[in-house]
N, C-alpha and C positions, 0 to 999 in steps of 0.2 A: 509249216508255220505253226500249226496247232501243237506239234511236238516241241517246238522252241518255247512257246508260251507255257506249256506244261512244265518244262524243265525250269524256267524262270520262276514259276509259282512255287515249285518244290524248293528251290534255292532260297527264296524269300522266306518261306515258312520255316525252313531249317535254320536260317539266321535268327528268326524270332525265338525259336525254341532254345537254341544255344545261348542267346543273350539272356533269356529268362532263367537259365539254370545256374548261373554264376552266383557265388556267395557275395552278397553285397553287405557292407557294413555302413556305419554312419560316419560321415566325414567329420573330422575334427577330434576323433577319439585319440587319446594318448596312452602309452603304457602306464599302468598303475598297479603296483604290487607292493607287498610288504610282509610284515610279521605281526602276529598278535601274541602278547605275553600276558600271563596271569601270575601275578606275584613274581615276576621275573623268569617264569618258566614258559616255554612255547606251549600254546594252547591248541591241541589237535581237535578237529571236528567242529570248530566254531563257524558260525555264519556271520560275516561282516557285511552290513548293509549301509551304503553311503547315500545320504539324502541331500540333494543340491540346495544351495541357498538361493540361487537364481530361479526365477519362475520358468524360464525356458530350458532349464537344466533337466537332465535325466538321471535317474537313480542307477546305481551300480551295486553289484553284490559279488561276494567271493566266499569260498569255504577254505578253512585252514587245513593244512596237511599235518603230518606227524611232527614236523619242525616248526609249526605255527605259521608257515608261509601261506599267503593267499595271493591270487591274481584276480583283479576285478573284471567283471563281465557286465556289459551294458546291453548288448544285443546278441552277439555271437560269442561263444565260450572264449574267455581270456582276451577279449578285444580291448579291454581297458576302460577308461572313463573320460569324460569331457573335463577340460580345465575348469575348475570351479572350487568354491569352498563348500565342504560337505559336513553335515552333522552325521555322526556314525553311531550305529547300534551294533552290539555284539551279542549273539545268542548261542547257547549250546544246551541242547536238551538230552535227557536220558533216552535210551532206546526203549521202545515199547516192549512190554512183556506180554506173552500170550498165555491164556488159560486153555489147556488142551485136555479134553476128557481122558480119563484113565484107560489104558490099554486093556484088552481082554485076552485071556490066555488062549492060544491057538488062533489068534486073529489072522485072517487072510489079508493079502495085499489090498484087495478091494475094500475090505472093512477098515483097514488102517487109513486108506486114502479118504474114505467117507468120514472117519473120526477126525482126521486132521483138518478137513474142510469146515468142521464145526468149531474149530479153535476161534476164540474171540480175544480181542485186546482187553486186558484187565482194566478196570476203572482206575482212573488217575495214574495210569502207568507211565505217562510221559510227564516228566518234571523238568523245570529249568534248573540247570546246574550252576548258574551264575546269579549274582545279586540282581534283583528285578530292575534296578535303575539302568543297567546296561542294555536292556531290551527296548528302551525308548531313546530315540535320537535327541529328544528334548532334554532328557534327564541324565544321559550317560556322561556328559562333560567331555566327550570326544569330538574334536573338530579337526579336519584335515583339509589343507589347501593343495590341490593338484595343479601345478603350473603348466604352462603351454608346452613345455618340453617333456612333460610326464614326470613320474616319480616311481622309482623302483626300490625305494628305501623307506616306505611308510612304516611307522612303528606305532602300534596301538598297545597301550599298557593299561591293564585293568587289575583290580585287586578283589579278593574275596572278602576283605575286611572293610573296605571303604563303602 
């Protein structure tokens, strides 16, 4: 009898562990993906941030690839967004530059490693590559409505001159 109780307890605990290990998303999410263009050209490496108009809504974000394509994420990578109307911000920053102390002649691997550890990010090395207005959902002028069936053809168009 004790053996049976032990087996039942192990089975119950195993079920709890297995149930807790699954990937769970949010109910109601729909596919949401598209392309971001700058002056008609696909914009690589941009972060698109979607801010919901409804109070119960949740934000979603994506990063554009070499073709300007992005897929929105709300909780789990590429899980989409909730149907809603969103104000959108688009940002793209330069990559940081590092200031590395000059190498010494005959430097050992240990010395080189120590020198590289002292590298610092140069001041003001990260800069926005897009007009400031696009970094603000309130000022960007970009609004997207994602319907209940989702949207795989979102098109965000920005300009360096506007």
